[in-house]
C-alpha positions, 0 to 999 in steps of 0.5 A: 302571807294573807291568813296570816295579816287576817288572823293578825286584824291587818285587814278584813273584808265585809257581807259585801267582800270589799276588802278593808285595810286597818289605818294602823298598819304600816309598812314598806315592803308589800303593804301595797302589793299585799293589802293597799292594792286591795283596799275599798275593791270587791273581793272575788266571791266564792265560787258555791254558796255553801262556801260563803263565811257566815255573816257572824263569823265576818262581824265577829272579825271586824269586831273583834280582831280587826285593827280598825278603823278602815283607812279612808278612801277619798272617792267613797263614802266606806 
C-alpha cells in the first residue's frame, strides 16, 4: 500500500527521513492508519549506508511527484 501511495505523491520523506503527508490527500478508510500516524515523524533509517536513497532522487520525488504542500503540524515548523 505505501509503495503505491508514494508513487502517487500522497506522501514523501526528506533527506532527514521525516515523513510528510500531502494536504491534498483525503479519505476515511485507512488515512490515519496508513499515513497520518507517521506524519512529521522520522522514519527508521536503512540498516546500511549503501541502502540509503540518493538525495537527488528524494529531491526529485518531492519536487515532481509529491502532491504538496505538506500538511500543517501545529507542534512543529516543518
